[in-house]
C-alpha angles and dihedrals in degrees: 000000000000115000119203116187113201114214122190111218115256121254111304130211100261091193088074106077095188100105097200095046100037107133128208121272119240087264090050091051089053095043096051089076088067092066091045091050093049095047099038094093099036096093094251110177102174133036118206127181147173108265090242113115096235091054095047091046090051095057098033094091090055092049090047092049091051096042091245134128124235111247114205123214120191091210088069096052119123120266118283105244100183116222120014111285116214094194097048092160092058091044091051093049090052091050093050090049091049115029090196096053116115141153123239109289089011136106130245118230087248090059091046090049092053092048093045094048091050089053091046091052089053091050094048091052095045098041101036111167095011137110122238141157121223138173129232144074116289126167107188108219121180094036118268119262121264113279095038120107123187115198121194123214 
């Protein structure tokens, strides 16, 4: 059975508006050790991440502790929002209410879902029978095939 552990990136520095390069906040840097501590004894043998800095930095302590490198996959990157959104909470609520809602130059959650599931399919084929954490938003629909277990963190 393949085990995929989903890890939400730790708290980012919201003062940095460059989505791809947004680093973790001091709290995020401290909190990322929680994920590493939880997953350290789970038999993880590969660490995958969105290419965004905050995601890589969240799983880096786990990879370091296990003597692994973080492999980035563009298919797991966060959704493209478009221009900076001041009321991100309101924007997110609207997206969850309407999976096709998006801003100019942004992605809908349906588009993100399709991209994430394609990347997940690639991972499941490539890493069959292994355990790995990854970051991103995936909503499995239709249900995943037998023998696949997704574990949230």
